[in-house]
DRENFIVEX-903728 format. One record per residue (C-alpha): residue number from 1; residue in one letter; z, x, y. Coordinates in Angstrom, 1 decimal, decimal comma, always signed. Example, Ala and Ser with C-alpha at 12.3 -4.5 7.8 and 13.67 -1.06 7.14 Angstrom:
% DRENFIVEX-903728
1	A	+7,8	+12,3	-4,5
2	S	+7,1	+13,7	-1,1
***
This chain:
% DRENFIVEX-903728
1	M	-14,2	-12,6	+58,0
2	I	-17,9	-13,3	+56,6
3	C	-18,3	-9,6	+57,2
4	D	-15,0	-8,6	+55,1
5	L	-16,3	-11,0	+52,1
6	R	-20,2	-8,9	+52,3
7	I	-18,4	-5,5	+52,1
8	G	-16,0	-6,6	+49,2
9	V	-18,7	-8,4	+47,5
10	A	-21,1	-5,0	+48,1
11	S	-18,2	-2,7	+47,0
12	L	-17,7	-4,7	+43,6
13	A	-21,2	-4,5	+43,0
14	G	-21,4	-0,8	+43,8
15	T	-18,4	-0,2	+41,3
16	L	-20,1	-2,3	+38,6
17	V	-23,4	-0,4	+38,8
18	L	-21,4	+2,9	+38,8
19	L	-19,5	+1,8	+35,9
20	A	-22,6	+0,6	+34,0
21	L	-24,6	+4,1	+34,6
22	L	-21,3	+5,9	+33,4
23	G	-21,3	+4,2	+30,3
24	C	-17,8	+2,6	+30,2
25	G	-18,8	+1,0	+26,8
26	K	-16,9	+1,8	+24,0
27	K	-18,4	+4,7	+21,9
28	E	-18,1	+5,4	+18,1
29	R	-16,1	+8,4	+17,7
30	E	-17,5	+10,9	+15,1
31	P	-15,1	+12,6	+12,9
32	A	-14,7	+16,4	+13,3
33	A	-15,7	+18,5	+10,6
34	S	-12,1	+19,8	+10,1
35	E	-10,6	+16,2	+9,4
36	A	-9,8	+15,5	+6,2
37	V	-10,8	+12,2	+4,5
38	G	-7,7	+12,1	+2,0
39	P	-5,3	+14,2	+0,4
40	S	-6,5	+17,4	-1,4
41	A	-6,4	+17,9	-5,2
42	A	-3,6	+20,2	-4,4
43	E	-1,5	+17,8	-2,7
44	I	-2,2	+15,0	-5,5
45	A	-1,0	+17,6	-8,2
46	A	+2,1	+18,5	-6,3
47	A	+2,9	+14,8	-5,6
48	R	+2,4	+14,2	-9,6
49	D	+4,3	+17,2	-10,5
50	G	+7,1	+16,2	-8,3
51	L	+7,3	+12,8	-9,6
52	T	+6,9	+13,6	-13,1
53	R	+9,6	+16,6	-13,3
54	G	+11,5	+16,2	-16,5
55	M	+9,0	+14,0	-18,3
56	Q	+6,9	+14,6	-21,0
57	R	+3,2	+14,1	-20,7
58	V	+1,5	+11,6	-23,3
59	G	-1,8	+11,2	-23,7
60	V	-3,2	+8,0	-23,3
61	D	-4,5	+7,7	-27,1
62	K	-1,3	+8,5	-28,4
63	L	+0,7	+5,6	-26,8
64	T	+2,3	+3,7	-29,5
65	T	+4,6	+0,4	-29,4
66	A	+7,6	+2,8	-29,9
67	H	+7,0	+4,0	-26,3
68	V	+7,4	+0,8	-24,8
69	G	+10,7	+0,3	-22,7
70	R	+10,6	+3,8	-21,5
71	R	+10,5	+4,9	-17,7
72	C	+7,1	+6,2	-16,9
73	V	+4,7	+7,4	-14,3
74	V	+0,9	+6,7	-14,7
75	A	-2,0	+8,5	-12,7
76	A	-4,8	+6,2	-12,2
77	R	-8,1	+5,6	-10,2
78	S	-6,8	+3,6	-7,1
79	T	-7,7	+0,0	-7,6
80	P	-6,8	-3,3	-5,6
81	I	-3,3	-4,4	-6,4
82	P	-2,8	-8,4	-7,3
83	P	-0,5	-10,3	-5,4
84	P	+2,7	-10,2	-4,8
85	P	+3,2	-6,6	-3,4
86	P	+4,8	-4,6	-5,5
87	P	+8,4	-3,4	-5,0
88	L	+9,2	-0,6	-3,0
89	G	+8,6	+2,8	-5,0
90	M	+6,5	+1,3	-7,5
91	V	+3,3	+2,4	-6,3
92	R	+2,3	+5,5	-4,4
93	I	-1,4	+5,7	-3,2
94	M	-2,9	+9,1	-2,2
95	G	-6,4	+8,4	-1,5
96	S	-8,6	+7,8	-4,7
97	T	-5,2	+8,4	-6,7
98	T	-2,6	+5,8	-7,5
99	F	+0,7	+6,7	-9,1
100	Y	+2,4	+3,7	-10,8
101	M	+6,2	+4,3	-11,7
102	G	+8,4	+2,0	-13,6
103	Q	+8,9	+0,9	-17,0
104	L	+6,4	+0,7	-19,7
105	S	+6,1	-2,8	-20,7
106	D	+2,9	-3,6	-22,9
107	I	+0,2	-1,7	-24,6
108	S	-3,0	-3,0	-25,5
109	P	-6,5	-1,5	-26,4
110	E	-7,6	-2,1	-23,0
111	A	-4,9	-1,5	-20,8
112	V	-1,3	-0,2	-20,2
113	K	+1,2	-2,7	-18,4
114	I	+4,0	-1,2	-16,0
115	G	+6,8	-3,3	-15,0
116	A	+9,6	-2,3	-12,1
117	A	+12,2	-4,9	-10,8
118	Y	+12,4	-6,4	-7,3
119	P	+16,0	-5,1	-6,0
120	T	+17,2	-8,4	-4,8
121	S	+15,5	-11,3	-6,4
122	G	+15,7	-10,5	-10,2
123	N	+12,0	-10,8	-10,6
124	R	+9,6	-8,2	-11,8
125	K	+6,3	-7,1	-10,8
126	Y	+3,7	-6,5	-13,8
127	V	+0,6	-4,0	-12,8
128	D	-2,1	-3,7	-15,7
129	I	-3,8	-0,4	-15,5
130	A	-7,1	-0,3	-17,6
131	R	-7,3	+2,5	-20,1
132	G	-10,5	+4,2	-18,5
133	D	-8,7	+4,5	-15,0
134	I	-5,9	+6,3	-16,3
135	Q	-5,6	+9,9	-15,3
136	S	-2,3	+11,0	-17,2
137	I	+0,7	+9,4	-18,2
138	H	+4,3	+11,0	-18,4
139	L	+7,1	+9,5	-20,3
140	S	+10,8	+9,9	-19,7
141	D	+13,3	+10,9	-22,9
***
């Protein structure tokens, strides 16, 4: 019995030494050169074109209060979105660009406010987008 115990302890110790020599620890995986970090500019442009089909592009400096209430798509630099989470379909994040889809709710010298309704609660989510972050705005007729 003692002999079996010694053999078991010795084999366990041998296995641990072998694993330590082989390096069973977690190794950091280096990204391959061919792996993409995010979507390409062509993919972002294709997504924007698909989302804005049938809409007019308007310059940020050309927005007026007459545009408030119209459906819009805003492409902007990605920034954290404050809670609560937006309703499904309001935000699409593609790497460094975020697309906001909703209704133009307010225009100020510093920001543009986009709103969208939650489907079941009757509440609305509003997101302020700084004018400096905006890449393009498209409005429906």
